[in-house]
C-alpha positions in Angstrom: 41.3 29.0 152.8 40.0 32.3 151.6 40.4 35.4 153.8 37.8 38.1 154.0 37.6 41.8 154.8 36.9 42.8 158.5 38.2 39.5 159.9 40.7 38.9 162.6 43.1 35.9 162.3 46.7 35.0 162.4 47.4 36.0 158.8 45.8 39.4 159.4 48.2 39.9 162.4 51.2 38.7 160.3 50.4 41.1 157.4 50.0 44.0 159.8 53.3 43.2 161.5 55.1 42.8 158.2 53.9 46.1 156.9 54.7 47.8 160.2 58.3 46.6 160.1 58.9 47.6 156.5 60.0 51.1 155.4 57.8 51.7 152.4 58.8 54.5 150.1 56.3 57.2 149.3 57.7 57.7 145.9 56.9 55.7 142.8 59.5 53.4 141.2 60.5 54.5 137.8 59.2 52.3 135.0 60.3 52.7 131.4 56.7 51.9 130.2 55.2 54.8 132.2 55.4 58.6 131.6 57.7 60.9 133.6 55.9 63.9 135.1 57.6 67.1 135.8 58.4 67.7 139.4 57.5 64.1 140.5 60.0 62.0 142.5 61.0 58.5 141.4 63.0 55.7 142.7 65.5 54.1 140.3 68.1 51.5 141.5 69.8 53.2 144.4 68.8 56.7 143.7 65.9 59.1 144.1 65.2 61.2 141.0 63.1 64.2 140.1 61.2 64.4 136.8 62.3 67.3 134.6 60.3 68.4 131.6 57.4 66.6 130.0 56.4 64.5 127.1 59.2 62.9 125.0 61.8 65.3 126.3 61.2 64.4 130.0 64.2 63.1 131.9 65.2 62.2 135.4 67.6 64.2 137.6 69.2 62.5 140.6 68.6 64.3 143.9 69.3 61.8 146.6 70.2 58.2 147.5 67.7 55.4 148.1 68.3 52.8 150.7 66.1 49.7 150.5 64.0 49.1 153.7 65.8 51.9 155.5 64.0 54.7 157.2 64.5 58.0 155.3 62.8 61.1 156.7 59.9 62.3 154.5 60.6 59.5 152.1 59.3 56.3 153.8 56.3 55.3 155.8 55.1 52.4 157.9 51.7 50.9 158.6 50.0 52.1 161.7 48.3 49.4 163.7 45.1 50.6 165.2 43.2 47.4 165.3 43.5 43.6 164.8 40.9 43.7 161.9 41.8 43.4 158.3 40.3 46.7 157.3 40.4 48.8 154.1 43.3 50.8 155.4 45.5 47.7 155.8 44.3 46.3 152.5 45.2 49.5 150.6 48.5 49.7 152.3 49.3 46.1 151.3 48.5 47.1 147.7 51.1 49.8 147.7 53.6 47.4 149.2 53.0 44.9 146.5 53.3 47.6 143.8 56.7 48.5 145.2 57.8 44.9 145.3 56.6 44.5 141.7 58.3 47.6 140.3 61.5 47.5 142.4 62.2 43.8 142.9 60.5 42.5 139.7 58.2 40.1 141.7 54.7 40.6 140.4 52.2 39.5 143.0 49.5 41.9 141.9 47.5 39.2 140.1 46.9 37.7 143.5 45.7 41.0 145.0 42.1 42.4 144.6 42.2 46.2 144.3 38.6 46.2 145.4 38.8 47.4 149.0 35.2 47.1 150.2 35.0 50.9 150.8 31.6 52.7 150.5 31.6 56.5 150.2 29.2 58.4 152.5 27.3 61.6 151.9 28.4 62.0 148.3 26.0 64.0 146.2 27.0 65.6 143.0 26.7 65.4 139.2 29.3 65.6 136.5 29.2 66.5 132.8 30.7 63.8 130.7 32.0 65.0 127.3 29.7 68.0 127.6 26.6 65.9 126.9 25.8 63.2 129.4 25.3 63.9 133.2 26.6 61.4 135.7 24.5 61.6 138.9 26.1 60.5 142.1 23.8 60.3 145.2 24.9 57.9 147.9 21.5 58.4 149.7 19.7 56.8 146.7 18.9 53.2 147.7 18.5 52.2 144.1 22.3 52.2 143.7 25.3 51.1 145.7 28.6 52.9 145.4 32.2 51.7 145.9 35.5 53.6 145.8 38.5 51.6 144.8 42.1 52.9 145.1 43.7 52.9 141.7 46.8 54.5 140.0 47.2 56.7 136.9 48.4 55.1 133.6 47.3 51.6 134.5 44.9 49.0 133.1 42.5 47.1 135.4 40.9 43.7 134.7 37.4 43.9 136.2 35.1 41.0 136.8 31.5 41.8 137.8 28.3 39.7 137.2 25.6 42.2 136.3 22.7 41.8 133.9 22.0 45.5 134.1 24.0 48.6 133.0 26.3 50.3 135.5 28.9 53.1 135.4 32.6 53.6 136.3 34.7 56.8 136.7 37.7 58.0 138.6 37.8 60.9 141.0 39.9 62.4 143.8 38.1 61.1 146.9 38.9 62.5 150.4 35.5 62.1 151.9 35.0 65.8 151.4 33.4 67.8 148.6 34.4 67.0 145.0 36.8 69.6 143.6 37.3 70.8 140.0 40.2 68.4 139.5 37.8 65.5 140.1 35.3 66.7 137.6 38.1 66.9 134.9 39.3 63.4 135.8 35.7 62.0 135.8 35.1 63.3 132.3 38.3 61.7 131.0 37.8 58.3 132.7 34.1 57.7 132.5 32.9 54.3 131.2 29.4 53.0 130.8 29.0 49.2 131.0 25.9 47.8 129.4 26.1 44.7 131.6 28.8 42.1 132.2 29.4 38.5 133.3 32.0 37.5 135.8 33.6 34.9 133.6 34.2 37.5 130.9 36.2 40.3 132.6 36.8 43.6 130.8 39.5 46.2 130.9 39.2 49.7 132.4 42.0 52.1 131.8 43.3 55.1 133.7 45.8 55.9 131.0 45.4 59.7 130.7 47.8 62.6 130.7 48.1 63.1 134.5 50.6 66.0 134.3 48.2 68.2 136.3 46.8 65.4 138.5 49.6 63.2 139.7 50.0 65.1 143.1 46.5 63.9 144.0 47.2 60.2 143.1 47.2 59.0 146.7 43.5 59.8 146.8 42.6 58.6 143.3 39.6 56.3 143.4 37.6 54.3 140.9 34.0 55.0 141.6 31.6 52.2 140.8 27.9 52.9 140.6 26.0 49.7 140.7 22.2 49.1 140.7 21.4 47.7 144.1 19.9 44.6 142.5 23.5 43.4 141.6 24.8 40.9 144.1 28.2 39.8 142.7 31.7 39.2 143.8 33.8 42.2 142.6 37.3 41.5 141.4 39.6 44.2 140.2 43.2 43.3 139.2 45.8 45.8 138.3 47.0 44.7 134.9 45.6 43.2 131.8 44.9 39.5 132.2 42.6 39.0 129.2 45.3 37.6 126.9 45.2 34.0 128.1 42.3 31.8 127.1 42.7 30.0 130.5 42.5 33.1 132.7 39.2 32.1 134.3 39.5 28.3 134.1 41.9 27.5 137.0 41.6 28.0 140.7 45.0 29.3 141.6 48.3 30.6 140.4 50.2 27.4 139.7 53.8 28.2 139.0 56.2 31.0 138.6 58.2 31.2 135.3 61.0 33.3 134.1 59.8 36.1 131.9 62.3 36.5 129.1 61.3 40.1 128.5 62.6 41.1 132.0 65.6 38.9 132.0 66.1 37.4 135.4 63.0 39.0 137.0 60.1 36.8 137.9 56.6 37.4 136.7 53.5 35.4 137.7 51.9 34.0 134.6 48.2 34.9 134.2 46.7 31.5 133.2 45.7 30.5 136.8 44.0 33.3 138.7 41.6 32.2 141.4 40.3 35.7 142.0 38.9 35.7 138.5 37.2 32.4 139.0 35.4 32.7 142.4 32.0 34.3 142.1 30.1 33.4 145.3 28.8 37.0 146.0 31.7 37.6 148.4 34.6 39.9 147.4 37.9 38.5 148.7 40.9 40.8 149.4 43.5 38.5 147.9 44.0 35.0 146.6 44.9 32.2 149.0 48.3 31.7 147.3 49.4 35.3 148.1 49.8 34.0 151.6 52.6 31.7 150.5 54.6 34.6 149.3 53.9 36.9 152.2 55.1 34.2 154.7 58.1 33.5 152.4 56.9 29.9 151.7 57.6 30.4 148.0 60.9 30.9 146.1 61.5 34.4 144.8 64.7 36.3 143.6 65.1 37.4 147.2 65.4 33.9 148.5 68.9 33.4 149.9 69.7 30.4 152.1 72.0 32.3 154.5 69.0 34.6 155.4 66.7 31.7 156.4 68.2 31.1 159.8 68.1 34.8 160.5 64.5 35.0 159.6 63.8 32.0 161.8 65.6 33.6 164.8 63.6 36.8 164.3 60.4 34.8 164.3 61.3 32.9 167.4 62.2 36.2 169.1 58.9 37.8 168.3 57.0 34.7 169.5 58.8 34.2 172.8 59.8 37.8 173.4 63.2 36.6 174.4 66.3 38.7 173.8 69.7 37.1 173.0 71.0 34.3 171.0 69.1 31.2 170.1 69.8 27.6 170.3 68.6 25.8 167.2 
């Protein structure tokens, strides 16, 4: 079963309830392979740190404690449930939850998540100079093109699969639905990419790996803008990470197994050889692979799997279903 945007079903309800019940940190988890930015807060183990300095001399200074899945004022957030529909807001929030699980728990489910969020900008009309020579025109009122905005993060690589026989353009900007500011124009110039055409079965890499020292405070509104000719009718899949290294990346329909990744010791990492989101091109863009559901409903083994917690989770599920307070007879 493949779930779609703007649908209402049991899984949509489960995802919303799961995200509503989880205290998601607003800070990034520190990663050794990513730069430290001065003044930015990071989570590392059981502490919250502040970036000090920049470049190779940058370091972390501990400023507070971090408590996993505990409410901390001005440090954590929860999903707001405003409808039963699987909308872009829920999808984007799920992406941030999966990033946290990846970076803090070492469980990488991002290959099963499509960063494409089905968001279309409205009333956006501007132009940007690219490298002082080319001018990128953006006009959402022009019916010759369709525009999408996709939430992305700085200093990442994205595997993109689009079936387009004609050229199209990509760039990043700070998108709030309001006018484009000067920061956006700087970012657009540094992240612009022209694609002469592409086929879905041969994904390519788009990088946001720039010096974000002056831009990271705006990252929550960072969007990848896709300008596609309106004649293109393709599934759009955008995965956070580079999944081009495996020759089998597009040949299998689902993630088959989870293997220990020696580089990260005991942490688990989903291997990229079986990714259904890079295989399905039926002109429908799916929010996530069907196998992600197995992990979200805890029907797959992860490092968090502890037998003594199973009964507690079952009791909690029964309580929510029956709205019955007290002990349970199993």
